[in-house]
C-alpha positions as CSV (number, residue, x, y, z in Angstrom):
1,A,-12.7,4.0,-28.2
2,A,-16.4,3.3,-28.8
3,D,-16.1,0.0,-26.9
4,L,-14.5,1.8,-24.0
5,T,-17.3,4.4,-24.0
6,A,-19.8,1.6,-23.9
7,L,-17.9,0.0,-21.0
8,A,-18.0,3.2,-18.9
9,G,-21.7,3.5,-19.4
10,V,-22.5,-0.1,-18.6
11,A,-20.2,-0.2,-15.6
12,S,-21.9,3.0,-14.3
13,D,-25.3,1.4,-14.8
14,F,-24.2,-1.6,-12.9
15,A,-22.9,0.6,-10.1
16,D,-26.3,2.4,-10.0
17,L,-28.0,-1.0,-9.6
18,R,-25.3,-2.0,-6.9
19,F,-24.4,-5.0,-9.1
20,Y,-20.7,-5.0,-8.0
21,E,-19.9,-8.4,-9.6
22,G,-20.6,-6.7,-12.9
23,V,-18.8,-3.5,-12.0
24,A,-15.6,-5.5,-11.3
25,E,-15.8,-8.4,-13.8
26,L,-16.9,-6.6,-17.0
27,P,-14.0,-4.1,-17.1
28,L,-11.5,-7.0,-16.5
29,A,-13.0,-8.9,-19.4
30,Y,-12.6,-5.8,-21.6
31,A,-9.0,-5.4,-20.4
32,A,-8.2,-9.0,-21.4
33,A,-9.8,-8.5,-24.7
34,A,-8.0,-5.2,-25.3
35,D,-4.6,-6.8,-24.6
36,P,-5.0,-10.6,-25.3
37,L,-1.2,-11.1,-25.7
38,G,-0.4,-9.4,-22.3
39,H,1.8,-6.7,-23.9
40,A,0.9,-4.4,-21.0
41,D,3.1,-6.4,-18.6
42,D,6.5,-4.8,-17.8
43,A,8.1,-8.0,-19.1
44,H,7.2,-6.8,-22.5
45,A,8.3,-3.2,-22.0
46,H,10.6,-3.5,-25.0
47,H,7.6,-4.4,-27.3
48,A,6.4,-1.6,-29.6
49,G,2.8,-2.3,-28.4
50,H,3.6,-2.0,-24.7
51,P,2.6,1.6,-24.1
52,A,-0.7,1.3,-26.0
53,A,-1.6,-2.0,-24.3
54,K,-0.8,-0.5,-20.9
55,A,-3.0,2.6,-21.6
56,A,-5.9,0.4,-22.8
57,R,-5.8,-1.7,-19.7
58,A,-5.7,1.3,-17.5
59,R,-8.8,2.8,-19.2
60,C,-10.6,-0.4,-18.5
61,Y,-9.5,-0.7,-14.9
62,A,-10.6,2.9,-14.3
63,A,-14.3,1.8,-14.6
64,V,-13.7,-0.2,-11.4
65,T,-11.7,2.4,-9.5
66,D,-14.2,5.1,-10.5
67,A,-16.9,3.1,-8.9
68,L,-14.8,2.6,-5.8
69,A,-14.0,6.3,-5.6
70,A,-17.7,7.2,-5.7
71,L,-18.3,4.8,-2.8
72,A,-15.4,6.0,-0.8
73,Q,-16.4,9.6,-1.3
74,R,-20.1,8.8,-0.7
75,R,-21.3,10.0,-4.1
76,V,-23.4,7.0,-5.0
77,M,-27.1,7.3,-5.9
78,C,-29.6,4.4,-6.0
79,G,-33.2,4.9,-6.9
80,G,-32.9,8.7,-6.8
81,H,-31.5,8.6,-3.3
82,T,-27.9,9.0,-2.1
83,L,-26.6,6.0,-0.2
84,T,-26.0,6.4,3.5
85,P,-22.4,6.2,4.8
86,E,-23.2,2.7,6.2
87,Q,-24.5,1.6,2.8
88,C,-21.4,3.0,1.1
89,A,-19.1,1.2,3.6
90,A,-20.9,-2.1,3.1
91,D,-20.9,-1.7,-0.7
92,T,-17.2,-0.8,-0.7
93,K,-16.5,-4.2,1.0
94,R,-18.7,-6.0,-1.6
95,L,-16.9,-4.4,-4.5
96,L,-13.5,-5.1,-3.1
97,A,-14.3,-8.7,-2.3
98,V,-15.1,-9.2,-5.9
99,A,-12.2,-7.1,-7.3
100,M,-9.6,-8.8,-5.1
101,R,-10.4,-12.2,-6.5
102,S,-8.8,-11.2,-9.8
103,K,-5.5,-12.8,-10.8
104,D,-4.7,-9.8,-13.0
105,R,-1.6,-8.5,-11.4
106,L,-1.7,-5.2,-13.3
107,F,-5.2,-4.6,-12.3
108,L,-4.4,-5.3,-8.6
109,E,-1.6,-2.8,-8.8
110,H,-3.9,-0.3,-10.3
111,L,-6.5,-1.0,-7.6
112,Y,-4.0,-0.8,-4.8
113,G,-2.7,2.6,-6.0
114,A,-6.3,3.9,-6.2
115,M,-7.0,2.7,-2.7
116,L,-4.0,4.4,-1.3
117,G,-5.1,7.6,-3.1
118,L,-8.5,7.3,-1.5
119,G,-7.1,6.7,2.0
120,L,-8.4,3.2,2.2
121,E,-5.4,1.7,4.0
122,A,-7.5,-0.3,6.4
123,E,-9.5,-1.8,3.6
124,L,-6.3,-2.5,1.7
125,L,-4.8,-4.5,4.6
126,A,-8.1,-6.3,5.2
127,H,-8.7,-7.3,1.6
128,G,-5.2,-7.2,0.1
129,S,-4.1,-10.3,-1.8
130,G,-0.7,-11.9,-2.0
131,A,0.4,-9.3,-4.5
132,L,0.1,-6.5,-1.9
133,E,3.6,-7.1,-0.4
134,A,5.3,-6.9,-3.8
135,F,3.3,-3.8,-4.7
136,L,4.2,-1.9,-1.5
137,T,7.9,-3.1,-1.7
138,K,8.1,-1.7,-5.3
139,A,6.1,1.5,-4.6
140,A,8.2,2.3,-1.5
141,A,11.5,1.6,-3.3
142,L,12.5,-0.7,-0.5
143,A,15.2,-2.2,-2.6
144,A,16.8,1.2,-3.2
145,P,20.2,2.0,-1.5
146,P,19.8,3.1,2.2
147,E,21.1,6.6,1.4
148,A,18.4,7.2,-1.3
149,P,15.9,9.9,-0.2
150,V,12.5,8.6,0.9
151,S,9.4,10.7,0.0
152,A,6.5,11.2,2.4
153,E,4.4,8.9,0.2
154,Q,7.0,6.2,0.2
155,A,7.3,6.5,4.0
156,R,3.5,6.0,4.2
157,Q,3.8,2.9,2.0
158,L,6.6,1.6,4.2
159,A,4.5,2.1,7.3
160,L,1.6,0.1,5.6
161,L,4.1,-2.6,4.8
162,V,5.0,-2.8,8.5
163,E,1.3,-3.3,9.3
164,L,1.0,-6.0,6.7
165,Y,4.0,-7.9,8.2
166,K,2.7,-7.5,11.7
167,K,-0.7,-8.8,10.6
168,R,1.0,-11.8,9.1
169,G,3.2,-12.4,12.2
170,Q,6.4,-11.7,10.1
171,H,8.1,-9.8,12.9
172,A,11.6,-9.9,11.6
173,K,10.5,-8.3,8.3
174,A,8.5,-5.7,10.2
175,A,11.6,-4.9,12.2
176,S,13.7,-4.4,9.1
177,V,11.2,-2.0,7.5
178,L,10.9,0.0,10.8
179,L,14.6,0.3,10.9
180,R,14.5,1.6,7.3
181,L,12.0,4.1,8.3
182,A,14.0,5.2,11.3
183,E,17.2,5.6,9.3
184,R,15.6,7.1,6.2
185,R,16.8,10.4,4.6
186,A,13.5,12.2,4.1
187,A,13.2,13.9,0.7
188,D,11.1,16.8,2.0
189,A,12.1,17.5,5.7
190,P,14.5,16.0,8.2
191,V,13.1,13.1,10.3
192,P,12.9,14.4,14.0
193,L,15.1,12.5,16.5
194,R,12.1,11.7,18.6
195,E,10.4,10.0,15.7
196,R,13.6,8.1,14.9
197,D,13.8,6.9,18.5
198,Q,10.2,5.8,18.5
199,L,10.6,3.9,15.3
200,M,13.8,2.2,16.6
201,S,11.9,1.2,19.8
202,Q,9.1,-0.4,17.7
203,A,11.8,-2.2,15.5
204,V,13.4,-3.7,18.7
205,L,10.0,-4.9,19.9
206,Q,9.2,-6.5,16.6
207,A,12.7,-8.1,16.4
208,R,12.2,-9.5,19.9
209,A,8.8,-10.9,18.9
210,G,10.5,-12.7,16.1
211,C,12.8,-14.4,18.6
212,L,9.8,-15.8,20.5
213,D,8.5,-17.8,17.5
214,K,11.2,-20.4,17.1
215,A,9.0,-22.4,14.8
216,R,9.2,-19.7,12.0
217,A,12.2,-19.7,9.6
218,E,12.6,-16.0,10.2
219,S,13.7,-16.8,13.7
220,L,17.1,-17.8,12.3
221,G,19.4,-14.9,13.1
222,A,16.7,-13.1,15.1
223,E,18.9,-12.7,18.1
224,E,21.5,-11.0,16.0
225,Q,18.8,-8.7,14.6
226,V,17.7,-7.7,18.1
227,H,21.3,-6.8,19.1
228,Y,21.9,-4.9,15.9
229,I,18.8,-2.8,16.1
230,A,19.1,-2.3,19.9
231,D,22.7,-1.0,19.5
232,K,21.4,1.5,16.9
233,Q,18.6,2.6,19.2
234,R,21.0,3.3,22.1
235,V,22.9,5.7,19.9
236,V,19.7,7.5,18.8
237,S,18.4,7.6,22.3
238,F,21.6,9.2,23.5
239,Q,21.5,11.8,20.7
240,L,17.9,12.5,21.7
241,A,18.8,12.9,25.4
242,V,21.6,15.4,24.5
243,Y,19.2,17.3,22.2
244,V,16.5,17.5,24.9
245,R,19.1,18.7,27.5
246,L,20.4,21.4,25.1
247,E,16.9,22.6,24.4
248,E,16.1,22.8,28.1
249,R,19.2,24.9,28.6
250,R,18.4,27.2,25.7
251,K,14.9,27.8,27.1
252,A,16.3,28.5,30.6
253,E,18.6,31.2,29.4
């Protein structure tokens, strides 16, 4: 506990000095020392030391995400003066550039979750490493049955996954996730027909984009994907047209 208290203090001092290499690297060194056998990994969930190891790592990682939160919320002081929004934005990029170099998957998952909580989606897409796809897929429960309810937070994560695939030019994957969003059963409120129709339209566009790139392996079966999603969109568009007509009649009465 004393060591972790010292870590928080030193990391805070580093942040005050805007020494972000230290802010990121020292907590990661502490985390590795606190769990040298890697018992925090879910692969060791059966091990008696798993919960304690996971908690110890999380406390170390918090030193990094606390500094990130201070920057994102513009609460950083340097030399007795509050940093300007421009300085905070620049320092956020510096901290993330160092933090994202880590090979510690558990840390990256902790960092990704904190960034989502802080509304740093754009920064997440810009700096996210190869572990981001796996994190979003897991967090959004993409592997769950189609009939499983999707929370608002999971829908947000799915939308971010779409943007990641679009950025990578993985159009078929983007189309599949858009289709999942369009057909989702929302956990809190029904998804409006108009939103479903818009998502279906976007899915068709992404599927068609996948057809244009024959050099990519994902183009295999791309034509079938286009037809499959387009057929579904026609049904939703028809339902929407009927709904709009009924609403117009109701208002005219």
